[in-house]
Each structure stands twice: as structure tokens, then as C-alpha cells.
Residue, then its C-alpha position, 0 to 999 in steps of 0.5 A: m250096342p246103342d251109342f249114348f254119347g254124341t258130339d257133346g255128351f249123352r243128351g236127350r229127353a230127361g226121364e226118358k232117353l236120359t234117366a236117373a238110372h243112367a246117371f247113377s250107372a255112369g257115376l258108378f262106372l266113372g268112380h271105379y274107372f278113375g279110382a278102384a281100377r287104378s288102385k286109388r280114390c277117384r276125385a270127381v267134380i260135378g257142375k250143373d245148369t238150371r234145368r229142373s232135371s239137373y238136380m235129379l241127375e246131379y245127385a244120381l251121379a254123386a250117388g253112383l260115384t260115392a257108391a264106387g268109392a269116389d269123392a264127388y265135389m259139387m259145384h252146383v249151378t255153374t258153367t261147363p268151362s268153369v268145371a273144365y277149369a276146376v278139373r285142371a286147377f285142382s287136379f281132379d281125375c275127371g269132371i262131369v257137367v249136367s247140361a243140355s247146353h242150348n236145348g230146351f229144358c225138357d232135354n238134359g245131358i251128361k258131359l264128361l271131361g278128363a283130367d286135362g279138362e278136355k273131352p275124353g276119348d274112346e278109351v273111356i267112352a266105349p266101356l262106359e257105353a257098354c256099362l250103360a247098355g247093361g254089359g258087365s258090372v261094377p263092384f260097390a265100395t264098402d266100409e271106409r272105402v265108400g266115397s263122400a259128397v263135398d260142397f265145392v262152391s269155392g271152385r266156382n269162386n276160384y273160377c271167377e277170380h281166374l277170369l278176373s286175373l286174365f283181363p286186367r284192363s278196366l271196363a269202367g265207363y262201358r255199358i254192357g248188356l248180358d243175356c245169361a239164358n236163365g242158365g249156368a252163367y247167370n251169376i258168374a257173368r254179371r259178377v265178373f263184368r262188374g268186377l272189371g268195372a263195367s256197368v251191367a244191364a242183364i236179362g235171362c238171370r231169373p232161372d225157374g227150372v223150366n225157362i232156360n234158353r226159352g226165347c233168350g240166350s245165344t239162340a235167341p239174341g233178339k231181346l238182347g239186341a232190343l235191350v242194347r238199343e233201348r238202354g244205349l249200351d255199348v255192346g251186348f253178349a248172350f250165352d247159352g244154357d251151359g255158358d260155353r257159347c257167346i253171340c253178341t250185338d253191336e251198339c245198334g243191337n245188330v247180331v254178331d255171330g261166331d263168324g263176326i267174333l272170329y273176324i274181330l279177334s283174329r285181326y286183333l291177335k294178328e296186329r299184335g303178333r299173337l296169331p301163329g302162322n296167321r291162320i285160324v280154324a272155322t267149321v264148314m258152317s262158317n260163311s264163305g265171306l269170312a275166309g274171303s274177308l280174312k284173306k284180304q287181311g293176310i289171314a288164312v282159314e283152316e276148315c273142319p267139321v262142325g263140333d268144338r272137339f273138331v275145332h280144337e283138334k284142328m287147332l292143335a294139328c295146324g298150330a292155330a291160336l284161335g278157332g270157333e263155330q258160327s254158333g258162338h263156340i270160340i276157343v282162344g288158345e292162349l287162354e283156354n283149351t275149350g270154348d268159354g262164352i264168358v272168356t269170349a265176351l271178355c276178350l271182345a270187351q277188351v278189344l273194344a276198350e283198346s280200340g276206343g271206338k264203337f263195336s260196329s267199327l271192329l267189323g269193318g271189311l267183313e263181307l258175308y254172303p246171304q246165308v239161310c240156316v234151318s233146323v228141321p225136327v225129325k224122328d230119326k236122324s239116321r233115316a232123314l237123309s233120304p234119296a229124295v233129300l239127296r236128289e234135291r241137294a244135287r239139284a240145288e248144287e246144279l242151280l248154284g253152279g259153283e257160285g254158292r254151297v249147300l249143307v244138309r247134316a244131322s245135328g250132333t246135339e238135337e234130333v234135327i237135320r241142319v239145312m244151310a244154303e249160301c250164295r250171293d243171290k238172297c232170293l235164290c238162297n231162300a228158295i234153295c233152303s225152302a226146297l231142301v227143308g221140304a225134302v227133309r220133311g217129306d213135303 
């Protein structure tokens, strides 16, 4: 049986790997699983990003849900975290997000959220995958049992009000740059920052169905950095297509990734006695310099595999209140149980406002090692870690002699192999990464 769902949902080229038929079948299964199978009417909430294919998949999901006797509440264009909030706040049985996050517009995805707003376990995913593979059938509802589709834009508005309630400190006088990646955050982020009194300069807010993540957003923060420099802004925040990531820039336009964000927030929380056990969670991709720098501040870093699900699981296991990924998935445990790019940005803006200084000063004491990361496109991730790649990795580790590290792993969200090299010698770091990339490509 094929595995449809990876680390971040069912994702692939829209119309090819992920079709409207898949979406209809998924909606039909979920409507029955959370409804008729439990002798109740399922209530599901759906949100989507701005990809052209999102409309196709959104309505196919709604058709499947209503055909199974469920009611589908449509939030329309919004962020993944806003759907997670709506599931919890309005007691939905499940949430569904149509998005491929940071991927290009040709891809799309289906993310599932349980009643707690978190990703469901194998008890849901396994039978759903069996259904998508053609195993078994789900009965159609008839007569008055057929479900309804409900416009639920009000859920998005409630989410905005929720964010404003979390951050009562005014941002009046601060000039903030936003890059919304032409994605799901393009309305929400501007509205919330302006609601807190900030002066906002925004880019990536003109989605046309095909420009999501194209040269903008958290995966390409260069334009945001230029905007911050040219306008003399205090800080900049870039989100990804579905709004669960945040990468920022300081007042000079220098990029600050998830490691820098974790450094700032962990020190802030520790100083206020809000960092239980004085520990945070980071993934194996985080720069080794983060752990070393935080150790000097009396803060320990617990390591976990890449993926926001693993970050959250590790946070629960060790009692940490903060965790995240270098890519900008940050979980602030006292506020959310999932990554939320806008919440991350608001937290950083609040820290900046309380400090009264420049954003760059918040990074004082952070010493990161030279690190090079490359994503290598491949046709088959499962066959990409060939004997030649393993030999090159062993050679790299021998060259480093314990004074650095390398990682070669298959992405959980794209058809790429992630290659990372890290050591104190930048030239050696570049050479090792280039050799590993060549081995993956078969050069």
C-alpha cells in the first residue's frame, strides 16, 4: 500500500500525485470516520492557501464531507495555525488545510488536524491511506443526512481577535516589514500588526494563484531584507505559504533564521522565569553554535529529528516551553501547541518593544558555526542514499575528525535530499557540501 501522508500531510504535484479524486475520497472518509461511524454528524473546518489548485481541492473535500453526511465549514484563504485554532475554539471534529506550505505553486497538499488542533495519529492516517489506495468503501449519506457547506470567514476574524488578545502591548512607533509569500497570511498578518499600532510595510501580498513562495517569503527573505534597509524599518518578518513558519531580518536586513529566533525567545523567557527546566527543543539541523551559546546562558538544548511533530513530541516529553526548527517552525508552548509564524513574529516584536533597543542587539552572544545547506532534487528519495553517497559521507566525517558534522537526509515534504555540512572552517564546509551534493546527483 502506498504511503500518501508524509511528515506534513499528503503532498505532491496537484492534478498528478494529488488529485481532486483523492480530495473527494479523503473528505468522504473523514466525514464518515468522525461522523456516521460514531453515530453523529461530523463538523469539519477547511482552510486553504492561495494556489490555483487549492480551489479544486477545497471543493472536492467539501463534496466528499457533505456526501458522507458531514457539515463542511469553509474558512477559505487562511493559515494552517488559524485552522488549528478554529478546531479547538469551536469544537470541530477535525480540521483540514489545503496547502503545500513552502513548496512551489505546482504542488499542493492536504493537512489533517484532530479535535485538539494537532496532527492525528496512525489510528486515522492508516485507514485513510487504505481508503485512498482503493481498499474498502464508504457509504453515501441520503435524504436529510446529507451534509451542508457553511461559509465560515468569521472563524478567520475570530482568530485575528485571538492573536490581538495574546499581545496587549502596543507596537506604536515601530516600523515593521512583512513578507507574506503571496500566501495564506497575506491578510491576517497585516491586519494584526496594524491592530497593535505598528506601521507596516508589506510585500508578498498580491497572490495570483501561481506566485505563492515565488522569490519571496521565508524561503527567500532577500527581498524583505532589502525592504527593511531601504525603508529604515526596525525589523522584518517573512512567512511561508501557509503561515506556520517565520524567518526574520534585523534592522540592517540581515537574515535571522529559526536558530536566532530560538536564541532570542529562550533568553527572554528564562529572564522572566517562564522557561521550565531552562531547556528548549531544537532539531538535528540546528547549528551546533546555538547549543553552545545557550549553554553559556544556562539553557540546555534537547535534540530531536526534523519535523514540527517531533519538536512538539519532544517538548511534551521533556517539559520544554519552547521548541523549533532552523526553517522557522517555532512552537511557543505557553501560547500554542503548533507552529504559528504570526505568533512567532508577534513574540519577537514584543521582545523588541520591551528591550527598547535594536533588534540586532537581541542576538548578542550568539556564535554560530559556518553551515551550508543544499536541497538536491531527485526522482526517487528512497534510492537517493546510494552506496556512493554513504561512502562520501564517511569520507567527510573522516575529514572533519569530530570537529564538525554532516547530515544527508530525505525531505519529508519535497522530492529532494537535504545535504548539510557544518564546521569552523568555512572553506572546508563548502568543499564537503559540494562533494556530498555531487554524490547525491551522481556526478
